[in-house]
Structures are given as structure tokens and as C-alpha cells.
N, C-alpha and C positions, 0 to 999 in steps of 0.2 A: 720101723725103718724100711720095711720091704717096699712100701710105697713110695717113700721119698727117694729111696736109690733105685727106682724102676727093676724092682724084683732082683737086686744085686748088680745090675748093669753099671751102675755108678762106682763101682768098686773096680771097673776096668783100669788095669795100669796104664793103658795107653788110650786117649781121646774118650774119657768117660761121658762127656756131652753127647759125642757122636754115638756111643754104646746105648745111651738113653734115647737118642732120636731113633734108633733101629727098634727100641722098643715100642716107641710111638707108631712108626711103620708097622710093625707086628699088630699092634692093636687095630690100626687102619684096616689091615688085611681082614681082620676078624669082624669088623662092623661096617665096611664100606657098602654092603648090600641091604643094610637096615634102611627103612624109611628115614629120610633127613630129619625129622623131628627126632627119632630116637638116636640118630648119631649126634645131632646137637645136644640132647639131654645128657648122654654119656660124656661128651666132651666138656660140658659145663661141670658135670659133677667132678669130672677129674682135675678141672681147674679149680673149682672152689675148694675142693678138699686139699687140693696141693698147697693153698695157702698155710692153713694152720698147721699141716703135716711138715712144710718146709720151716715153718717158725719154729716147732719143736726139733726138727733135725738139726738146725743151726745151732740151737742151744746144746744139743747133745754133742755135736762135732766141735763145738766153740770155735766156729770160723765162719765168717760171712760169706754166703754163697758158696759153700764147701763143693768141690767138685763132685763129690759123691752123691749130692742132692740132684737128680735128674729129671724129676717130676715135671719140672718146667719144660723141658726139652720135649718131654712126651706130650705135654699140653699143646705146646706151639706146633709140634708135627700135626697133630689131629686138627688143629684149627688151619694150618696150611692146606691140608689135603682134603678139607671138606668139599664135597661135590666135585671132587677130582675123579675122572674115570680110573679104574684100577690099572688101565694100560699106560698112564702117564709114570715115568721113572720117578720113584719116590725121592725126596729130598734127603740127602744124608745129615746135613746141617745147614742151619739157615743163617746167613749173615745179618748181623744187627747193627747196621749202622746208626750210631746216635742213641741206640737203646742202652748201651752198656751204663750210660750215667744213672738210669732208673734203679740199678741194682743197688745204690746207695740208700734206697728207701728201707727203713728197718723192717725186720723180720720176712716172713713169707712172701707178703706181698712184694718186697724187693727182688726176691728171688724169682717170682713167676712173672712179674710184668714185662721185663723184656723180651722174654720169649713168647709171650701171649702176643705183644705187639708185633713181634718179628712173625709169627704165625698169620696173624691178619694180613700183614703188608704181603707175606707170601701168596696167601690166598687169593689176594687181589690181583696180584700179577699173574699167578696161574690161571686164574678164571678169565683174564682179559685174553691172554694167550690162546686159551682154549676156544673162545668165542670169536676170535679174530682170524684164525687159522684153521 
């Protein structure tokens, strides 16, 4: 459960998703200097492992997309921050317009997919901003 809950950040009594996002930013701080293939590999592993771990955690907690499960926020942050210079302020939480419906997909995929897509969307927006300004 440590991975599913972002090493306990999902137990935050206030804004557990944001607490999970902070863990994602902390991981970003640790890995941002790695070569981009290594960064992407770590992000891919966290995302891929997050699906079965989220499925198991959902069964243990007995609740669909339980707020304690924040591995999806961690993966989303790492995707959003890919190739972003360390000086850019980290995104505390990503808006997910239209992606919430995807949470209805059963199991860990439903838990992970909205944040992964939100991370990709944020990545595109951040990269567009960085290259045009």
C-alpha cells in the first residue's frame, strides 16, 4: 500500500490528491537531471506498476478511486513535468477537464488513466509555453 498511497501522502486529511502530487514533484526533483530516456523509463515503470497496485488497493479499501490512492497523481505529475526545466514552478494539481468520466473504467486503469492523460495535456501546454516564450 505504500506505493499506492504515495508513501502515505494519500492519508493526508486535507487534499490527499494534492499531497500525492507533491510526492510526484519530489520524485521529479530527484530525477530531473537524468538523461531523458531514464526519466521516461522511471515514469513508465511508475505508471505501469500503478495500474495493478491501484487495482489491488481499490479492492483493499473497498472504494472506487479511493482518495488514499495517489499513485495516479504521482504519475501524472511526472508526465506533466517531463523535459520541464527545474526552474519552472511545479504544478500542485492538474485540472482534468473531461477526464473524470474515465475514472468509471474498472480497476487500476480507471484510477490511473485520467491523471496520465491530464499529465500528457499539461506536458503539451508547458512545452508549448516554454518554446514560445
